[in-house]
Backbone as JSON, one array per atom type, in Angstrom:
{
  "sequence": "MKTRELKAERVRQGKSVKYMAQVIEKSDDAYAKKERGDVKFSPDEMVAICNDLCLSPERFNAIFFDSELPFSKFPDTTVSGL",
  "N": [[-12.23, 19.0, 17.29], [-12.05, 16.19, 19.37], [-10.21, 13.65, 18.8], [-9.03, 11.4, 19.83], [-10.32, 11.13, 22.02], [-12.82, 10.11, 20.59], [-11.59, 7.69, 19.17], [-10.9, 6.28, 21.81], [-13.41, 5.42, 22.36], [-14.41, 3.93, 20.6], [-12.65, 1.82, 20.67], [-13.11, 0.45, 22.68], [-15.41, -0.21, 23.11], [-14.68, -2.49, 21.49], [-15.02, -2.03, 18.32], [-13.53, -1.88, 15.09], [-11.86, 0.26, 12.42], [-12.34, -0.61, 9.97], [-14.95, -1.48, 10.46], [-16.14, 0.61, 11.27], [-16.23, 2.12, 9.19], [-17.98, 1.27, 7.39], [-19.81, 2.2, 8.76], [-20.78, 4.27, 7.87], [-20.69, 4.16, 5.72], [-18.08, 4.39, 3.76], [-15.12, 4.54, 2.43], [-12.19, 1.62, 4.54], [-10.1, 4.02, 4.79], [-10.46, 6.26, 4.42], [-12.18, 6.55, 6.22], [-10.07, 6.28, 8.45], [-8.68, 9.06, 8.2], [-10.54, 10.87, 9.19], [-11.06, 9.73, 11.57], [-8.78, 10.56, 12.54], [-8.99, 13.45, 12.29], [-8.11, 14.47, 10.14], [-9.57, 15.27, 8.28], [-12.74, 16.48, 8.02], [-15.7, 15.19, 9.1], [-19.02, 14.32, 8.39], [-22.28, 15.76, 8.83], [-23.6, 14.0, 8.42], [-22.58, 11.52, 9.47], [-21.64, 12.23, 11.61], [-23.9, 11.42, 12.55], [-24.58, 8.83, 12.03], [-22.51, 7.69, 13.37], [-22.79, 7.98, 16.01], [-25.37, 7.4, 16.72], [-24.18, 4.92, 16.2], [-22.06, 3.78, 17.87], [-23.79, 4.91, 20.66], [-24.06, 6.82, 21.96], [-24.39, 9.47, 24.36], [-26.57, 12.58, 24.16], [-24.46, 14.63, 25.19], [-22.19, 13.18, 25.35], [-21.41, 13.05, 22.6], [-21.19, 15.67, 22.17], [-18.93, 16.42, 23.23], [-17.36, 14.77, 22.16], [-17.29, 15.56, 19.11], [-17.93, 18.54, 19.14], [-16.13, 19.93, 20.9], [-17.61, 20.01, 23.49], [-18.7, 22.37, 22.82], [-20.83, 23.46, 22.14], [-24.37, 24.65, 23.12], [-26.07, 23.51, 24.95], [-27.33, 24.38, 26.91], [-28.56, 26.7, 27.48], [-30.89, 26.5, 26.02], [-34.42, 25.82, 26.39], [-36.12, 24.09, 29.33], [-37.56, 21.79, 28.58], [-38.53, 19.41, 29.96], [-41.15, 17.02, 31.49], [-42.6, 17.84, 34.91], [-43.72, 15.17, 36.78], [-44.81, 13.67, 35.89]],
  "CA": [[-13.08, 17.46, 17.68], [-11.17, 14.92, 19.86], [-9.88, 12.93, 17.91], [-8.37, 10.9, 21.06], [-12.03, 10.46, 22.57], [-13.33, 9.24, 19.76], [-10.52, 6.3, 18.67], [-11.0, 5.8, 22.61], [-14.7, 5.03, 21.8], [-14.44, 2.78, 19.56], [-11.82, 0.87, 21.06], [-13.86, 0.31, 24.31], [-16.68, -0.64, 22.45], [-14.73, -3.62, 20.45], [-14.97, -1.59, 17.23], [-12.15, -1.73, 14.55], [-11.7, 1.11, 12.22], [-13.34, -1.54, 9.14], [-16.66, -1.7, 10.97], [-17.06, 2.08, 11.79], [-16.04, 2.55, 7.82], [-18.84, 0.44, 6.92], [-21.21, 2.64, 9.33], [-20.74, 5.9, 7.58], [-19.94, 4.31, 4.4], [-16.95, 5.21, 3.06], [-13.23, 3.61, 2.35], [-11.03, 2.23, 5.73], [-9.08, 4.68, 4.56], [-11.52, 7.77, 4.54], [-12.65, 6.88, 7.81], [-9.01, 6.39, 9.07], [-8.21, 9.76, 8.21], [-11.66, 11.45, 9.47], [-10.76, 10.09, 12.65], [-7.33, 11.33, 13.0], [-8.35, 14.85, 12.44], [-6.92, 15.51, 8.96], [-10.6, 15.59, 7.31], [-13.97, 16.61, 8.51], [-17.25, 14.23, 9.84], [-20.47, 15.12, 7.86], [-22.9, 15.91, 10.09], [-24.86, 12.45, 8.86], [-21.75, 10.64, 9.42], [-21.31, 12.36, 13.01], [-24.94, 10.98, 13.3], [-24.45, 7.5, 12.58], [-21.33, 7.16, 14.51], [-23.47, 8.92, 17.8], [-26.2, 6.28, 16.67], [-23.89, 3.5, 16.42], [-21.85, 3.82, 19.39], [-25.07, 5.08, 21.54], [-22.82, 8.04, 22.97], [-25.49, 10.36, 24.82], [-25.38, 14.1, 23.69], [-23.32, 15.74, 26.28], [-21.01, 12.65, 25.27], [-21.56, 13.4, 21.44], [-21.14, 17.12, 21.93], [-17.62, 16.13, 24.24], [-16.19, 14.37, 21.15], [-17.71, 16.23, 17.98], [-17.87, 19.53, 19.77], [-15.68, 20.23, 22.2], [-18.34, 20.57, 24.74], [-18.88, 23.74, 22.94], [-22.98, 23.38, 22.6], [-25.4, 25.46, 24.03], [-27.08, 22.71, 25.47], [-27.88, 24.8, 28.81], [-29.16, 27.67, 26.53], [-32.18, 25.55, 25.85], [-34.79, 25.59, 27.66], [-36.12, 22.43, 30.27], [-39.07, 20.94, 28.4], [-39.24, 17.8, 30.72], [-42.64, 17.37, 32.25], [-42.66, 16.63, 35.93], [-45.0, 14.77, 38.04], [-45.35, 12.41, 34.87]],
  "C": [[-11.77, 16.8, 19.12], [-11.48, 14.16, 19.75], [-9.02, 11.45, 18.87], [-9.33, 9.68, 21.46], [-12.81, 9.38, 21.43], [-12.93, 7.61, 19.27], [-11.05, 6.12, 20.15], [-12.37, 5.26, 22.98], [-15.09, 3.42, 21.14], [-13.52, 1.81, 20.19], [-12.53, -0.06, 22.04], [-15.25, -0.89, 23.71], [-16.7, -2.35, 21.64], [-15.09, -2.96, 19.11], [-14.09, -1.55, 16.04], [-12.59, -0.48, 13.44], [-12.54, 0.1, 10.33], [-14.93, -1.11, 9.12], [-17.36, 0.16, 10.72], [-16.78, 2.95, 10.07], [-17.64, 2.92, 7.4], [-20.19, 1.35, 7.48], [-21.44, 3.78, 8.67], [-20.45, 5.88, 6.14], [-19.13, 4.71, 3.4], [-15.47, 3.83, 3.19], [-12.44, 3.11, 5.06], [-10.07, 3.53, 5.61], [-9.13, 6.38, 5.07], [-11.77, 7.93, 6.01], [-10.96, 6.87, 8.88], [-8.82, 8.51, 9.18], [-9.03, 10.92, 8.66], [-11.27, 11.62, 11.4], [-9.43, 10.53, 13.25], [-7.67, 12.85, 12.93], [-7.98, 15.34, 11.17], [-8.21, 15.63, 7.54], [-12.04, 15.73, 7.87], [-15.17, 15.23, 8.9], [-18.17, 15.27, 8.89], [-21.32, 15.05, 8.86], [-24.5, 14.33, 9.75], [-24.05, 11.19, 8.88], [-21.17, 10.72, 11.15], [-23.28, 11.4, 13.67], [-25.01, 9.38, 13.69], [-23.54, 6.97, 13.49], [-22.39, 7.24, 15.45], [-23.95, 7.44, 17.33], [-25.52, 5.08, 16.76], [-22.89, 3.22, 17.98], [-22.37, 3.8, 20.49], [-24.0, 5.89, 22.44], [-24.65, 8.86, 23.54], [-25.01, 11.81, 25.03], [-24.56, 14.32, 24.39], [-22.02, 14.18, 26.06], [-20.35, 12.52, 23.54], [-20.65, 15.3, 21.63], [-19.35, 17.38, 23.23], [-17.0, 16.09, 22.83], [-15.92, 15.1, 19.79], [-17.1, 17.68, 18.01], [-16.84, 20.92, 20.67], [-16.11, 20.78, 23.64], [-18.95, 21.77, 24.06], [-20.4, 24.48, 22.57], [-23.41, 23.31, 23.56], [-26.42, 24.63, 24.48], [-27.79, 23.93, 26.81], [-28.27, 26.37, 27.96], [-31.46, 27.2, 26.14], [-33.21, 25.76, 27.05], [-35.53, 24.24, 28.1], [-37.33, 21.63, 29.48], [-39.3, 19.55, 29.14], [-40.36, 18.28, 30.79], [-42.76, 16.52, 33.48], [-44.2, 16.35, 36.48], [-45.52, 13.35, 37.24], [-44.69, 10.46, 35.4]]
}
């Protein structure tokens, strides 16, 4: 996980640790530990953060999975001509 990138994204959007703690329904201290990388985020917490910060799938992958999710291995499901 890229802890600095998560913090930078939060700060860019003007959101506090207190606010983000409320997003994941944890204490301020618990969120801060997670953002520093001392404790891992649960999958549900990652999704809540992704939704709140409006992260693209690529940005989510970069921050939480160091761009290691194999998006390129999924078939292209876009329909052309629509």
